[in-house]
TIFI-652340 format. One line per field, with one value per residue (C-alpha): residue number from 1; x, y, z. Coordinates in steps of 0.25 Angstrom, whole numbers, plus 2048, in hexadecimal, padded with zeros to 3 digits. Last residue first. Example, Ala and Ser with C-alpha at 12.3 -4.5 7.8 and 13.67 -1.06 7.14 Angstrom:
2
num	[2 | 1]
xx	[837 | 831]
yy	[7FC | 7EE]
zz	[81D | 81F]
This chain:
486
num	[486 | 485 | 484 | 483 | 482 | 481 | 480 | 479 | 478 | 477 | 476 | 475 | 474 | 473 | 472 | 471 | 470 | 469 | 468 | 467 | 466 | 465 | 464 | 463 | 462 | 461 | 460 | 459 | 458 | 457 | 456 | 455 | 454 | 453 | 452 | 451 | 450 | 449 | 448 | 447 | 446 | 445 | 444 | 443 | 442 | 441 | 440 | 439 | 438 | 437 | 436 | 435 | 434 | 433 | 432 | 431 | 430 | 429 | 428 | 427 | 426 | 425 | 424 | 423 | 422 | 421 | 420 | 419 | 418 | 417 | 416 | 415 | 414 | 413 | 412 | 411 | 410 | 409 | 408 | 407 | 406 | 405 | 404 | 403 | 402 | 401 | 400 | 399 | 398 | 397 | 396 | 395 | 394 | 393 | 392 | 391 | 390 | 389 | 388 | 387 | 386 | 385 | 384 | 383 | 382 | 381 | 380 | 379 | 378 | 377 | 376 | 375 | 374 | 373 | 372 | 371 | 370 | 369 | 368 | 367 | 366 | 365 | 364 | 363 | 362 | 361 | 360 | 359 | 358 | 357 | 356 | 355 | 354 | 353 | 352 | 351 | 350 | 349 | 348 | 347 | 346 | 345 | 344 | 343 | 342 | 341 | 340 | 339 | 338 | 337 | 336 | 335 | 334 | 333 | 332 | 331 | 330 | 329 | 328 | 327 | 326 | 325 | 324 | 323 | 322 | 321 | 320 | 319 | 318 | 317 | 316 | 315 | 314 | 313 | 312 | 311 | 310 | 309 | 308 | 307 | 306 | 305 | 304 | 303 | 302 | 301 | 300 | 299 | 298 | 297 | 296 | 295 | 294 | 293 | 292 | 291 | 290 | 289 | 288 | 287 | 286 | 285 | 284 | 283 | 282 | 281 | 280 | 279 | 278 | 277 | 276 | 275 | 274 | 273 | 272 | 271 | 270 | 269 | 268 | 267 | 266 | 265 | 264 | 263 | 262 | 261 | 260 | 259 | 258 | 257 | 256 | 255 | 254 | 253 | 252 | 251 | 250 | 249 | 248 | 247 | 246 | 245 | 244 | 243 | 242 | 241 | 240 | 239 | 238 | 237 | 236 | 235 | 234 | 233 | 232 | 231 | 230 | 229 | 228 | 227 | 226 | 225 | 224 | 223 | 222 | 221 | 220 | 219 | 218 | 217 | 216 | 215 | 214 | 213 | 212 | 211 | 210 | 209 | 208 | 207 | 206 | 205 | 204 | 203 | 202 | 201 | 200 | 199 | 198 | 197 | 196 | 195 | 194 | 193 | 192 | 191 | 190 | 189 | 188 | 187 | 186 | 185 | 184 | 183 | 182 | 181 | 180 | 179 | 178 | 177 | 176 | 175 | 174 | 173 | 172 | 171 | 170 | 169 | 168 | 167 | 166 | 165 | 164 | 163 | 162 | 161 | 160 | 159 | 158 | 157 | 156 | 155 | 154 | 153 | 152 | 151 | 150 | 149 | 148 | 147 | 146 | 145 | 144 | 143 | 142 | 141 | 140 | 139 | 138 | 137 | 136 | 135 | 134 | 133 | 132 | 131 | 130 | 129 | 128 | 127 | 126 | 125 | 124 | 123 | 122 | 121 | 120 | 119 | 118 | 117 | 116 | 115 | 114 | 113 | 112 | 111 | 110 | 109 | 108 | 107 | 106 | 105 | 104 | 103 | 102 | 101 | 100 | 99 | 98 | 97 | 96 | 95 | 94 | 93 | 92 | 91 | 90 | 89 | 88 | 87 | 86 | 85 | 84 | 83 | 82 | 81 | 80 | 79 | 78 | 77 | 76 | 75 | 74 | 73 | 72 | 71 | 70 | 69 | 68 | 67 | 66 | 65 | 64 | 63 | 62 | 61 | 60 | 59 | 58 | 57 | 56 | 55 | 54 | 53 | 52 | 51 | 50 | 49 | 48 | 47 | 46 | 45 | 44 | 43 | 42 | 41 | 40 | 39 | 38 | 37 | 36 | 35 | 34 | 33 | 32 | 31 | 30 | 29 | 28 | 27 | 26 | 25 | 24 | 23 | 22 | 21 | 20 | 19 | 18 | 17 | 16 | 15 | 14 | 13 | 12 | 11 | 10 | 9 | 8 | 7 | 6 | 5 | 4 | 3 | 2 | 1]
xx	[726 | 718 | 716 | 720 | 71A | 70C | 713 | 719 | 70B | 705 | 70F | 706 | 6FB | 704 | 709 | 6FB | 6F9 | 705 | 713 | 71C | 729 | 731 | 72E | 720 | 71B | 721 | 71D | 70F | 70E | 712 | 706 | 6FC | 701 | 6FF | 6F1 | 6EC | 6F0 | 6E9 | 6DC | 6DC | 6DF | 6D4 | 6CA | 6CD | 6D5 | 6CD | 6D4 | 6C8 | 6CC | 6DB | 6D7 | 6CF | 6DB | 6E4 | 6D7 | 6D6 | 6E5 | 6E6 | 6DB | 6E1 | 6EE | 6E6 | 6EB | 6F8 | 6FB | 701 | 70F | 70D | 710 | 708 | 70E | 709 | 6FD | 6F4 | 6EA | 6DF | 6DE | 6D1 | 6CB | 6BD | 6BA | 6B7 | 6C4 | 6D0 | 6DC | 6E6 | 6EE | 6FB | 6FE | 6F0 | 6E4 | 6D9 | 6D5 | 6C8 | 6C1 | 6B2 | 6A7 | 6A5 | 6A6 | 6B0 | 6B9 | 6B9 | 6BB | 6C7 | 6CD | 6CB | 6D1 | 6DE | 6E0 | 6DE | 6E5 | 6E2 | 6D3 | 6D2 | 6D9 | 6CE | 6C3 | 6B8 | 6AB | 6B0 | 6AF | 6B4 | 6C0 | 6C4 | 6C3 | 6CD | 6D6 | 6D7 | 6CC | 6CD | 6BF | 6BE | 6B1 | 6AF | 6A1 | 696 | 693 | 68A | 695 | 699 | 68B | 687 | 695 | 690 | 69B | 69D | 6AA | 6B1 | 6AE | 6B5 | 6C3 | 6C2 | 6B7 | 6BD | 6B2 | 6B2 | 6A6 | 698 | 695 | 68B | 698 | 69C | 68E | 68D | 69C | 697 | 68B | 692 | 69C | 691 | 68A | 696 | 6A1 | 6AF | 6B4 | 6C2 | 6C5 | 6B8 | 6B5 | 6BD | 6B6 | 6BA | 6B8 | 6B2 | 6A8 | 6A2 | 6A0 | 691 | 691 | 69C | 692 | 699 | 6A0 | 6A9 | 6B8 | 6C1 | 6CE | 6DA | 6DB | 6E2 | 6E6 | 6DE | 6D3 | 6D2 | 6D2 | 6C7 | 6BF | 6BF | 6B0 | 6AE | 6AF | 6BC | 6BC | 6CB | 6D0 | 6D8 | 6DD | 6EB | 6ED | 6F4 | 6E5 | 6DE | 6E8 | 6E7 | 6D7 | 6D7 | 6E1 | 6DA | 6CD | 6D3 | 6D8 | 6CA | 6C8 | 6BF | 6B8 | 6B6 | 6BF | 6BC | 6B4 | 6BE | 6B9 | 6C4 | 6C5 | 6CC | 6D7 | 6CD | 6C7 | 6D3 | 6D7 | 6DF | 6E2 | 6F0 | 6EF | 6ED | 6F5 | 6ED | 6F5 | 6F2 | 6FF | 707 | 701 | 704 | 713 | 714 | 710 | 702 | 6FF | 6F6 | 6EE | 6E6 | 6ED | 6E6 | 6EE | 6EE | 6FC | 702 | 70A | 710 | 715 | 723 | 72B | 72C | 731 | 72A | 732 | 729 | 731 | 72A | 720 | 71A | 713 | 70C | 706 | 6FE | 6FC | 6FA | 704 | 70D | 6FF | 6FA | 704 | 70F | 712 | 71B | 722 | 724 | 730 | 72D | 737 | 739 | 72F | 727 | 722 | 714 | 70D | 6FE | 6F3 | 6FB | 6F1 | 6F6 | 6EA | 6EF | 6FD | 6F9 | 706 | 70C | 718 | 71D | 71B | 721 | 72D | 730 | 73D | 740 | 74D | 754 | 752 | 755 | 748 | 740 | 746 | 73F | 732 | 731 | 733 | 729 | 71F | 721 | 71F | 713 | 70D | 70E | 701 | 6F4 | 6F6 | 702 | 6FE | 708 | 714 | 718 | 726 | 72F | 734 | 743 | 74A | 757 | 764 | 764 | 76D | 768 | 762 | 76A | 75F | 761 | 75F | 751 | 74E | 74E | 752 | 757 | 758 | 758 | 765 | 76A | 776 | 770 | 76C | 765 | 75C | 75A | 755 | 74B | 745 | 743 | 73C | 733 | 732 | 728 | 731 | 733 | 728 | 72E | 73B | 746 | 750 | 75D | 766 | 774 | 776 | 781 | 77A | 777 | 76F | 768 | 762 | 75F | 757 | 74F | 74C | 748 | 740 | 738 | 736 | 730 | 726 | 722 | 71C | 722 | 727 | 737 | 73C | 74A | 754 | 760 | 76D | 776 | 784 | 784 | 777 | 77C | 77A | 76B | 768 | 76F | 766 | 75A | 75E | 761 | 753 | 74D | 756 | 753 | 744 | 744 | 74C | 743 | 736 | 73D | 740 | 732 | 72C | 736 | 733 | 72E | 730 | 726 | 719 | 711 | 718 | 712 | 704 | 706 | 70B | 6FF | 6F6 | 6FE | 6FF | 6EF | 6EB | 6F6 | 6EF | 6F6 | 6FE | 702 | 70C | 70B]
yy	[B7C | B7B | B80 | B8B | B8F | B90 | B99 | BA3 | BA4 | BA7 | BB2 | BBD | BBA | BBB | BC9 | BCD | BC8 | BD2 | BCD | BD1 | BCB | BBD | BB7 | BBE | BBB | BAE | BAA | BAF | BA7 | B9B | B9C | BA0 | B93 | B8A | B91 | B90 | B81 | B7D | B85 | B80 | B72 | B72 | B78 | B6E | B74 | B77 | B84 | B8C | B87 | B8B | B99 | B9A | B96 | BA2 | BAC | BA7 | BA8 | BB6 | BBB | BB5 | BBD | BCB | BD0 | BCA | BBE | BB7 | BBC | BB2 | BA7 | B9B | B8F | B87 | B80 | B77 | B6D | B67 | B58 | B53 | B48 | B4D | B59 | B66 | B6C | B72 | B7B | B81 | B8D | B8D | B9C | B9E | B9D | B92 | B8C | B85 | B7B | B7C | B74 | B81 | B7A | B6F | B78 | B82 | B78 | B73 | B80 | B83 | B76 | B78 | B87 | B85 | B91 | B9A | B96 | B97 | BA5 | BAA | BA8 | B9E | B9F | B96 | B9F | BAA | BA2 | B9F | BAD | BB1 | BA6 | BA8 | BA2 | B9B | B94 | B8B | B86 | B7B | B79 | B73 | B7E | B7C | B7E | B8C | B91 | B8D | B94 | BA1 | BA8 | BB8 | BB7 | BAC | BB5 | BC1 | BB9 | BAC | BA3 | B99 | B94 | B88 | B87 | B86 | B94 | B98 | B9B | BA6 | BAC | BAD | BB3 | BBD | BC0 | BC3 | BCB | BD4 | BD6 | BDB | BD4 | BD7 | BCF | BD1 | BC2 | BBA | BB1 | BA8 | BA0 | B93 | B8D | B9C | B9F | BAC | BB8 | BB7 | BAE | BB7 | BC3 | BCA | BD6 | BCC | BCC | BC3 | BC6 | BC7 | BD5 | BD2 | BDE | BE9 | BDE | BDA | BE9 | BEC | BE0 | BE2 | BE2 | BD4 | BC8 | BC3 | BB8 | BB2 | BAA | B9E | B9D | B9A | B9F | BAC | BB0 | BAC | BB3 | BBF | BBE | BBE | BC9 | BD3 | BCF | BD2 | BDE | BE5 | BE4 | BF0 | BF1 | BE1 | BD6 | BC8 | BBE | BB6 | BAC | BA1 | B9C | B8F | B8A | B84 | B92 | B99 | B8F | B82 | B79 | B79 | B76 | B80 | B7B | B79 | B78 | B6C | B63 | B70 | B71 | B63 | B64 | B71 | B6B | B6B | B69 | B5F | B5D | B51 | B47 | B3D | B31 | B2C | B2A | B1D | B1D | B2A | B28 | B23 | B2D | B37 | B44 | B51 | B5D | B6A | B78 | B80 | B7A | B87 | B8D | B7F | B80 | B8D | B88 | B7B | B72 | B6D | B6C | B62 | B58 | B54 | B46 | B3B | B44 | B52 | B5A | B68 | B74 | B81 | B7F | B88 | B80 | B82 | B8B | B89 | B84 | B84 | B7D | B76 | B6C | B5E | B60 | B6B | B73 | B74 | B6C | B6F | B62 | B55 | B59 | B67 | B6E | B7A | B83 | B89 | B97 | B95 | B9D | B91 | B88 | B8F | B91 | B82 | B80 | B8A | B83 | B76 | B7B | B82 | B75 | B77 | B78 | B72 | B64 | B5B | B4E | B51 | B51 | B59 | B5E | B59 | B66 | B65 | B71 | B75 | B7D | B81 | B8D | B93 | B88 | B7B | B71 | B72 | B82 | B82 | B75 | B79 | B6D | B61 | B60 | B52 | B4D | B48 | B3F | B35 | B2C | B37 | B39 | B2B | B29 | B36 | B30 | B22 | B27 | B32 | B3C | B3B | B3D | B4B | B51 | B5E | B57 | B60 | B58 | B5C | B59 | B5D | B5A | B50 | B47 | B3C | B49 | B4B | B3C | B3C | B4A | B43 | B37 | B42 | B4A | B3F | B3A | B48 | B48 | B39 | B40 | B45 | B52 | B55 | B62 | B5E | B68 | B69 | B6F | B6D | B67 | B5E | B63 | B70 | B7E | B82 | B7C | B6F | B6F | B70 | B65 | B5C | B5F | B59 | B4D | B4B | B4C | B42 | B38 | B3A | B37 | B2A | B26 | B29 | B20 | B15 | B15 | B07 | B00 | B03 | AFE | B01 | B0E | B11 | B10 | B18 | B22 | B23 | B24 | B2F | B38 | B36 | B3A | B46 | B4B | B49 | B53 | B52 | B5A | B58]
zz	[8E2 | 8E2 | 8F0 | 8ED | 8E1 | 8E8 | 8F3 | 8E8 | 8E2 | 8F0 | 8F1 | 8EB | 8F5 | 901 | 8FC | 8FB | 90A | 90F | 915 | 91E | 91D | 91F | 911 | 912 | 904 | 902 | 910 | 90E | 901 | 908 | 913 | 907 | 900 | 90C | 910 | 902 | 901 | 90E | 90B | 8FC | 901 | 90B | 902 | 8F7 | 8EC | 8DF | 8DA | 8E0 | 8EE | 8EB | 8E6 | 8F3 | 8FB | 8F4 | 8F6 | 905 | 908 | 902 | 90B | 917 | 914 | 914 | 920 | 925 | 92E | 922 | 927 | 932 | 928 | 923 | 91D | 928 | 923 | 92A | 924 | 92E | 92A | 924 | 92D | 92C | 923 | 928 | 922 | 929 | 925 | 92E | 92C | 934 | 938 | 937 | 92D | 930 | 922 | 924 | 91B | 91E | 925 | 92D | 93A | 937 | 930 | 93B | 946 | 93F | 93D | 94B | 951 | 94A | 94D | 95C | 963 | 958 | 956 | 966 | 965 | 95B | 965 | 961 | 958 | 94D | 942 | 94A | 94E | 941 | 93C | 947 | 944 | 935 | 92D | 91F | 91C | 911 | 90C | 902 | 8FA | 8FF | 909 | 915 | 920 | 91A | 919 | 927 | 92C | 926 | 921 | 925 | 92E | 925 | 919 | 920 | 920 | 917 | 910 | 906 | 8FD | 8F5 | 8EA | 8EB | 8EE | 8F9 | 903 | 8F9 | 8F9 | 908 | 909 | 8FF | 906 | 913 | 90C | 905 | 912 | 919 | 920 | 91A | 90E | 911 | 90E | 90E | 901 | 8FA | 8F0 | 8E7 | 8D9 | 8D3 | 8C8 | 8C7 | 8D0 | 8D2 | 8DE | 8E4 | 8E4 | 8E0 | 8DA | 8D1 | 8CE | 8C6 | 8CA | 8C0 | 8C4 | 8D0 | 8D9 | 8D3 | 8D1 | 8DE | 8E3 | 8DA | 8DE | 8EC | 8EE | 8ED | 8E3 | 8DD | 8D4 | 8D3 | 8C7 | 8C5 | 8D4 | 8D7 | 8E4 | 8E0 | 8DA | 8E6 | 8F0 | 8E9 | 8E8 | 8F7 | 8F8 | 8F0 | 8F6 | 904 | 900 | 8FE | 90C | 911 | 903 | 904 | 901 | 8FD | 8F4 | 8EC | 8E2 | 8DD | 8CF | 8CD | 8C5 | 8BC | 8BA | 8B7 | 8AC | 8AE | 8A2 | 8A5 | 8B3 | 8BF | 8CC | 8D8 | 8E5 | 8EC | 8E9 | 8ED | 8F9 | 8FD | 8F7 | 900 | 90D | 913 | 921 | 927 | 933 | 93A | 931 | 927 | 924 | 932 | 93A | 93C | 92F | 932 | 940 | 93B | 945 | 93B | 941 | 93D | 93F | 941 | 942 | 94D | 955 | 95D | 951 | 94E | 95B | 959 | 94D | 946 | 940 | 94C | 954 | 94A | 94D | 942 | 93F | 944 | 94E | 950 | 952 | 954 | 952 | 958 | 962 | 96A | 976 | 97C | 986 | 986 | 97D | 970 | 966 | 95A | 95B | 95B | 961 | 96C | 96F | 97C | 978 | 96A | 962 | 95F | 967 | 967 | 963 | 96A | 967 | 972 | 975 | 985 | 988 | 980 | 98B | 997 | 98F | 98D | 99C | 9A0 | 997 | 99C | 9AA | 9A6 | 99F | 98F | 988 | 989 | 983 | 980 | 978 | 96D | 977 | 983 | 988 | 97D | 979 | 974 | 978 | 970 | 971 | 97F | 984 | 992 | 99A | 99B | 99D | 9AC | 9AA | 9A5 | 9AA | 9B9 | 9C0 | 9B8 | 9A8 | 9A4 | 99D | 98F | 98E | 984 | 990 | 996 | 989 | 987 | 995 | 994 | 987 | 98D | 999 | 993 | 99D | 9A8 | 9B5 | 9B2 | 9AA | 9A3 | 9A2 | 99C | 994 | 992 | 986 | 982 | 974 | 96F | 965 | 970 | 977 | 96B | 96A | 979 | 978 | 96D | 976 | 980 | 977 | 972 | 980 | 984 | 978 | 97D | 989 | 997 | 992 | 98E | 98B | 985 | 986 | 97C | 97D | 970 | 973 | 967 | 95F | 959 | 953 | 954 | 947 | 94C | 958 | 950 | 947 | 953 | 959 | 94C | 94C | 95B | 959 | 94E | 956 | 961 | 959 | 954 | 962 | 967 | 95D | 95F | 96F | 96F | 962 | 957 | 951 | 95D | 95E | 94F | 954 | 961 | 959 | 94F | 95A | 961 | 954 | 951 | 95F | 95E | 951 | 944 | 93B | 92D | 925 | 916]
């Protein structure tokens, strides 16, 4: 599992570790890992000896890391030039090490004195984890000049200009091909929009682990974590023990939403699916094993979880359906139209778990803020939604976030998604899939996290670099399941 900690926590851990180490030892560990990662990048681009490397050096420790790493690259035969964004305030020891190794400080116009023209690698050490407000105009202009050379960019700890704790990008920022981070991941490396600027992530172990708290701020499941959570039927299982999920979805205008939600539930491992709504004919035509009922949901039969909302519309029957499902004493997942129709007080009053699965626009409506505010601050938005509605919230997006209203519980981040999921109906599939996991007995946070993980993998299987439709994603869920268990 990948874990991420806040800036305050990382700094406290670094201070505790530095108290037990010789002076400068921690920076040398970081520089060694950074230099090794830069060497790998240069090798992939053709050479280390004779390569041209530019260091963009700020006044903080990130600049020191870059200078010491540059010295190591210079000793391996690379030509290294340092561009000091704050002349006179660069790390003295790092600068002395670079000069002693044969590196140089660029004089005059950095774009020309640091060779200009062909450059193999730019190391971004402008700002560190404490940076705020995006790049300053002079630094932004410098970054743009070197981006124009086509050089690879490697960021030190995180791309300069992004917010380490939130993943927000309030101004111009470096777009890195790779980011070398130290000790632990920072939230901004895992949460969009900042995560989209980080490139490939490389974590360097500098011995920080024992100094970090047991509970991180963020965590990201990996294959083994998901495999351990997957509900696998035992020899004595029957359809009821495997979990029966109820689906209230679809309308005369959107019958396909019912089909897609049911598809996700069936492919997600539900022992049985009970469908309630006007799309019964379309559902049975596609999935004859579905148990259908005219409604209301309370009369449909026993279920272990409900999914309500996809394609439901906004008529009186839809309002009543949402109200009836929320009154049930089983886990409930609310999506799409259901999010517009739910009563916040009814959600907060529930004793059984509730999962809300909004995209950015729906989250904005629930919070009463502009969509742009949610997209810029996704981590803050998902936490606020979970607290306000006393629910587990799955915020959809290129990186899906899952938060609960329980104190000291890490937000989960899922990055298996792909831009091919930006297609009509894919959210309906996710709702059915996650509902099936709830019905199988997974805790709401686990069901949402595993559902998002499998959904993303299924989309990658279905797309394989080509356009994909939502039903294709549903059909590929078993392949994703097999990948995780392999």
